[in-house]
C-alpha positions in Angstrom: 79.5 152.2 28.8 75.8 151.3 29.1 74.8 147.9 27.7 71.6 145.8 27.6 72.0 142.2 28.8 70.8 139.4 26.5 71.5 136.7 29.0 71.3 136.4 32.8 74.6 137.0 34.6 74.9 136.6 38.3 77.4 139.4 38.6 75.6 142.0 36.5 71.8 141.3 36.2 69.0 139.7 34.3 68.0 139.7 30.7 66.8 143.1 29.4 68.4 145.2 32.1 70.5 148.2 31.2 73.7 148.1 33.2 76.8 150.3 33.3 80.1 148.5 32.8 83.7 149.4 31.9 84.3 150.0 28.2 86.9 147.3 27.9 84.7 144.7 29.6 81.9 145.5 27.2 84.0 145.7 24.0 86.2 142.7 24.7 83.9 140.3 26.4 80.2 141.1 26.6 79.6 142.2 23.0 81.8 139.7 21.2 80.2 136.8 23.2 76.7 138.2 22.4 75.9 138.5 26.1 75.1 142.2 25.7 74.2 144.9 23.2 75.3 148.5 23.4 72.4 150.6 24.8 71.0 152.2 21.7 67.3 152.7 20.8 67.4 150.2 18.0 69.0 147.5 20.2 66.4 148.0 22.9 63.6 147.2 20.3 65.6 144.2 19.0 65.9 142.9 22.6 62.1 143.2 23.1 61.6 141.1 20.0 64.1 138.5 21.3 62.2 138.4 24.6 58.9 137.7 22.8 60.4 134.8 20.7 62.1 133.5 23.9 58.8 133.5 25.8 57.1 131.6 22.9 59.9 129.0 22.9 59.8 128.5 26.6 56.0 128.0 26.5 56.4 125.4 23.7 59.0 123.5 25.7 56.8 123.6 28.8 53.8 122.1 26.9 56.0 119.5 25.3 57.4 118.5 28.7 53.9 118.3 30.2 52.6 116.0 27.4 55.7 113.8 27.8 55.2 113.7 31.5 51.7 112.3 31.0 53.0 109.6 28.6 55.9 108.7 30.9 53.5 108.2 33.9 52.1 105.2 32.1 55.4 103.6 31.2 57.3 101.0 33.2 60.8 99.8 32.4 62.3 96.4 33.0 66.0 96.2 33.7 67.4 92.6 33.5 70.6 92.2 35.5 72.9 89.4 36.7 72.5 88.3 40.3 74.5 86.0 42.5 73.7 84.0 45.5 71.1 85.4 47.8 69.8 87.5 44.9 72.5 90.1 45.2 73.2 92.2 42.1 76.6 92.4 40.6 77.2 96.2 40.5 74.2 98.5 40.5 71.5 99.8 38.1 72.6 103.1 36.6 70.8 106.0 35.1 72.4 105.1 31.7 70.7 101.7 31.8 67.3 103.3 32.6 67.8 105.8 29.8 68.7 103.1 27.3 65.6 101.1 28.4 63.4 104.2 27.9 65.0 104.7 24.4 63.9 101.2 23.5 60.3 102.2 24.4 60.6 105.3 22.2 61.4 108.0 24.9 64.6 109.9 24.4 65.4 110.9 28.0 68.9 112.1 29.0 70.4 110.1 31.8 71.1 113.4 33.7 67.4 114.0 34.0 66.8 110.8 35.9 67.1 111.3 39.6 68.0 108.3 41.7 68.2 108.9 45.5 70.2 105.9 46.4 71.9 103.3 44.2 69.7 100.4 43.2 71.5 97.3 44.4 68.6 94.9 44.9 65.9 93.3 42.8 62.5 94.9 43.0 60.2 97.7 41.8 61.4 101.3 42.1 59.8 104.7 41.4 62.3 107.1 40.0 61.8 110.8 39.4 62.5 112.2 35.9 62.9 116.0 35.7 61.8 117.0 32.2 61.7 120.8 32.7 62.5 123.0 35.7 58.8 123.1 36.6 57.8 119.6 35.3 58.8 116.2 36.7 57.3 112.8 36.6 57.8 109.3 38.0 58.8 106.2 36.0 58.4 102.7 37.4 61.5 100.6 37.1 61.4 96.8 37.5 64.8 95.3 38.3 64.6 91.5 37.5 67.0 88.6 37.3 68.6 88.1 33.8 
């Protein structure tokens, strides 16, 4: 059975490709999960419309990520944390703490988008990378200070 893919699948192909699969696989998995259409002329036109709207959505997300990137470059976050003797931190600074501090400043950034190379276990100033979009990332300055 020939089907048109609506989503990228590593085993089959990319969006918009017409692929040949077994009937049962198409009827029982691909079509009910809305991963593929049957390869009919009307469905080909519908997929082209879907591609246009998807491209518009991707461009809007990209421009939003770029504007947020410019705003985040100007922001610095302060994380107060308990320290013991010789200024050693109890525990470490987590991405959740940084995400919460950014929320207080008005930026809703998911903790999984914040990239920390090593754990922060000392007081100081750190530059952390925030990946807002697959092609857009920015740096945020984090100040770790005594509570």
